[in-house]
C-alpha positions as CSV (number, residue, x, y, z in Angstrom):
1,M,112.9,47.1,-9.1
2,S,110.7,44.4,-7.7
3,K,107.2,43.8,-9.0
4,K,104.4,43.4,-6.4
5,R,102.3,40.3,-7.0
6,A,98.6,40.8,-6.7
7,P,97.0,39.1,-3.7
8,A,95.4,35.7,-4.2
9,K,91.8,35.7,-4.7
10,R,89.7,34.2,-2.0
11,A,88.0,31.0,-2.8
12,R,84.5,32.6,-2.4
13,T,85.4,35.3,-4.9
14,E,86.5,32.7,-7.5
15,R,83.3,30.8,-6.9
16,R,81.3,33.8,-7.5
17,E,83.2,34.8,-10.6
18,A,82.8,31.4,-11.9
19,Q,79.1,31.3,-11.2
20,R,78.7,34.7,-12.9
21,A,80.5,33.4,-16.1
22,G,78.3,30.3,-16.1
23,V,75.3,32.4,-16.1
24,K,76.6,34.6,-18.9
25,L,77.5,31.5,-20.9
26,A,74.0,30.0,-20.3
27,E,72.4,33.3,-21.5
28,A,74.4,33.4,-24.6
29,R,73.5,29.8,-25.5
30,L,69.8,30.4,-24.9
31,S,70.0,33.6,-27.2
32,L,71.6,31.6,-30.0
33,A,69.1,28.7,-29.5
34,A,66.4,31.3,-30.1
35,L,67.9,31.9,-33.5
36,E,68.1,28.4,-34.6
37,A,65.2,26.3,-36.1
38,G,62.6,25.7,-33.4
39,G,63.7,28.6,-31.3
40,S,60.9,30.8,-32.4
41,P,57.4,30.7,-34.1
42,E,59.1,32.4,-37.2
43,R,61.6,29.5,-37.5
44,P,59.7,26.2,-36.6
45,I,61.2,22.7,-37.1
46,E,59.4,20.8,-39.9
47,V,58.0,17.5,-38.8
48,T,55.7,14.9,-40.7
49,S,53.6,14.1,-37.7
50,A,52.5,15.4,-34.3
51,S,53.6,12.0,-32.9
52,V,57.4,12.9,-33.5
53,V,57.2,16.3,-31.8
54,E,58.0,15.2,-28.2
55,A,60.8,12.9,-29.2
56,H,62.3,15.5,-31.3
57,A,62.2,18.1,-28.6
58,V,63.6,15.8,-26.0
59,G,66.5,15.0,-28.5
60,L,67.6,18.6,-28.6
61,G,68.8,18.7,-25.1
62,C,69.1,21.7,-23.1
63,A,70.1,24.8,-24.8
64,A,71.7,26.3,-21.6
65,C,73.8,23.5,-20.3
66,G,73.5,20.5,-22.7
67,G,71.6,18.4,-20.1
68,S,68.7,16.1,-20.8
69,T,65.2,17.5,-21.0
70,R,61.6,16.4,-20.6
71,V,58.6,17.7,-22.3
72,E,56.2,19.2,-19.7
73,E,53.5,20.3,-22.4
74,H,52.8,19.7,-26.0
75,T,50.1,22.1,-27.5
76,A,48.7,23.0,-30.8
77,V,48.5,26.9,-31.3
78,T,47.3,29.2,-34.1
79,I,49.4,32.3,-34.7
80,P,49.0,35.1,-37.1
81,G,51.3,34.6,-40.0
82,A,52.5,36.7,-42.9
83,G,49.6,38.6,-44.6
84,G,47.3,37.9,-41.6
85,V,47.0,34.1,-42.7
86,P,46.8,32.1,-39.5
87,R,49.6,29.4,-39.2
88,A,49.1,26.2,-37.1
89,L,52.2,25.3,-35.0
90,R,52.9,22.7,-32.3
91,V,54.8,24.0,-29.2
92,A,56.7,21.7,-26.9
93,R,57.5,23.1,-23.5
94,V,60.7,21.4,-22.3
95,R,62.6,21.8,-18.9
96,C,66.1,20.7,-18.2
97,A,66.5,18.0,-15.7
98,R,69.9,19.4,-14.6
99,C,69.6,23.2,-14.5
100,G,65.8,23.7,-14.6
101,V,65.8,26.1,-17.5
102,A,62.5,25.9,-19.5
103,R,61.9,26.9,-23.0
104,D,59.5,26.5,-25.9
105,V,60.3,24.6,-29.0
106,Y,58.2,25.3,-32.1
107,F,57.3,22.8,-34.8
108,R,55.2,22.8,-38.1
109,L,53.5,19.9,-39.3
110,G,54.5,19.4,-42.9
111,T,53.6,16.9,-45.6
112,T,55.9,14.4,-47.2
113,L,55.9,14.3,-51.0
114,A,55.8,11.2,-52.9
115,S,59.2,10.4,-54.7
C-alpha cells in the first residue's frame, strides 16, 4: 500500500501560522514578565534613588520580543497597600522600539543601610 502525502502548505498559510505562533509566544512572555519583579505593584523592583528608575527600566528590554525599549513616562504613584497603608511607587511606562508593545514597570524606593 502506498501512503498519500499531505499536500504542501501554501506560503501564505505558513506565514499566517508563524505569525499566530509569534503572537502566542509574545503573550506568554508578557504573562511571565507580569509575574517577575517589577511586573506588578505587588512585586516592585527595589531601587535606591528615583534617578536610576529610567536607566533600570530601559535595561530590562522588551518583555515580548527582547528588543530595546524607551521610557515614555516616569511617574510617582500612591496605591493602597496591605492593611490600607498607602505605598509610594514609581512607575516607568516603557515601549518597545521594535514591536511597539507598551508595559508598566514598578519600582519602590528603598534605603541603603550602612555597613
